[in-house]
Residue, then its C-alpha position, 0 to 999 in steps of 0.5 A: m500500500k502506498t504511504i503519504a507522510t507528514i512532518g512538523y518542525e516545531g521544536a526541531a533542530p534541522e539535523a533531527f528533522d533531516a534525519a527523520l526524513e531520511k530514515a522514513g525514506v522520503e524523496m520529496v518534501v511538499d511544503v503546505r504552509a501558506m507562507a513558507l517563512s519561519r522564525r526558526p533557523g533553517f525552515s524558511k523556503t530558500v534555506l530549507s529547499e537548499r538544505l534538502r537538495r544537498l541531501g538529495l531530497d526535492y522540495v515543492h511549495l504548494r501554497g494553495l494547500g496552506d491554511p488561510k488566515a481565518g483558519r490560523d486565527a481560529a487555531r491560535a484562539g484554540d478553536i480547533t473545530l472552527f479551524r478544521k471547518i475553515f480549512s475544509r471549506h478552503l480545500e474546496t476552492q479552485v486553487a486548493q483543488a489544483d494543488l491537491e491534484t498536483l500533490r496526488t500526482l507527486a505522491a503517486k510517483r514519489r515518497v512525499a512528506l507534507l511539511c508544516y510547523e506543528a509537531d502534532a499533526a492532530a491539530c494541523h491542517r496537513k493532517i486534513v490534506a493527507n487524509s484527503i489524498a489518502k482517502s481518495e487513493n486508498w493510501s495510508i498515512v504516517h506522521l513522522n516524529v522528528e526526534q525519532g523519525q518514527s510515527a508520532s504518538r497521538g498524545r495531547s495536541r497543542t491548540n495553538d498550532h502552526s499559526r503561532e509560529g509567525v513569519a520572518a525570513a531566514 
């Protein structure tokens, strides 16, 4: 069965993040952040994509699969139900549907990992994206744990997801 992976970099050192990807056999990182910027050194688009290329991994940013501002605001406020509702509606937009199709094509050919900030995928929109693709293609999902490079446990999720990470060029 084909597998799609997800990974968050919250609290991760770039080296541990890279090791988790390599251990999982990931060939391409698909960035699903609305804005591929980060306050965390090593995780803004340019720096990240260059580092991944040096490791032999490809990088693609699918902005249309990013969480819209209203969804980020709901997550920041701790309203995960509203966050999921907003993002699910966003997935129905033309731009999101086009990027979902791009993701489906990429994931059919390569082992991909969806990237966002939140360490726990349960409170992150990347889980919704992964579920959408996996369900339509009958694929399994694995949420990578950066510290160990293995499936993350389904422990307590943070309500202030990737939205609190903010943006800054690195």
